[in-house]
C-alpha positions in Angstrom: 104.8 44.5 66.3 103.6 45.0 69.8 100.7 43.1 71.5 98.3 46.0 71.0 98.8 46.0 67.3 98.2 42.2 67.1 94.9 42.6 69.1 93.7 45.4 66.8 94.5 43.3 63.7 92.6 40.3 65.2 89.6 42.4 66.1 89.5 43.8 62.6 89.7 40.2 61.2 86.8 39.1 63.4 84.7 42.1 62.3 85.4 41.2 58.7 84.4 37.6 59.3 81.2 38.7 61.0 80.4 40.9 57.9 81.1 37.9 55.6 78.9 35.6 57.5 76.2 38.3 57.8 76.3 38.9 54.0 75.9 35.2 53.3 72.9 34.9 55.6 71.4 38.0 53.9 71.8 36.5 50.5 70.1 33.3 51.6 67.2 35.3 53.1 66.8 37.2 49.8 66.9 33.9 47.9 63.1 33.5 48.2 62.9 36.5 45.8 65.7 35.3 43.4 64.4 35.7 39.9 67.4 36.3 37.7 70.5 34.5 36.6 73.0 36.6 38.6 71.0 36.5 41.8 70.3 32.8 41.4 74.0 32.1 40.8 74.9 34.1 43.9 72.5 32.1 46.0 73.9 28.8 44.6 77.5 30.0 45.3 76.6 31.0 48.8 74.9 27.7 49.5 78.0 25.9 48.2 80.3 28.2 50.3 78.4 27.2 53.4 78.2 23.5 52.5 81.9 22.8 51.8 84.4 22.1 54.6 87.3 24.0 53.1 90.2 24.9 55.4 92.5 25.9 52.6 90.8 29.2 51.5 91.3 32.0 54.0 87.7 33.2 54.0 86.0 29.8 53.6 82.9 29.2 55.7 84.8 26.7 57.9 87.6 29.2 58.5 85.3 32.1 59.2 83.4 30.0 61.7 86.6 28.9 63.3 88.0 32.4 63.6 84.7 33.4 65.3 84.8 30.4 67.6 81.5 29.2 66.1 81.0 25.5 65.4 80.5 25.4 61.6 78.1 22.4 61.8 75.8 24.1 64.3 75.8 27.3 62.2 74.9 25.3 59.2 72.1 23.6 61.1 70.8 27.0 62.3 70.5 28.4 58.8 69.3 25.2 57.2 65.9 26.7 56.6 67.4 29.3 54.4 69.1 26.7 52.2 66.1 26.2 49.9 67.3 24.6 46.6 67.3 27.0 43.7 67.1 25.3 40.3 69.5 26.3 37.5 66.8 27.8 35.4 66.1 30.5 38.0 62.8 29.4 39.5 62.3 27.8 42.9 61.2 24.3 43.1 57.5 23.8 43.8 56.7 22.5 47.3 
């Protein structure tokens, strides 16, 4: 494979990682309106995906951030306000 093919592949991988991160942030933004079991589970899974430092899974939060040259801890800090706990029974905790 020539260098140009490698660059196109890396550019595509970066676009995919941006889309994955964007989707996670969108899920957390919608979490304020999570009312059902599926949506609540999706919010919990997204929060967990962000929280865990997993370098073994190809599209883990840590690897996505690394591929994009984003410091994972700083990105976590930036979206911390979206990480509102969602109780298992589907209702948000009272503040």
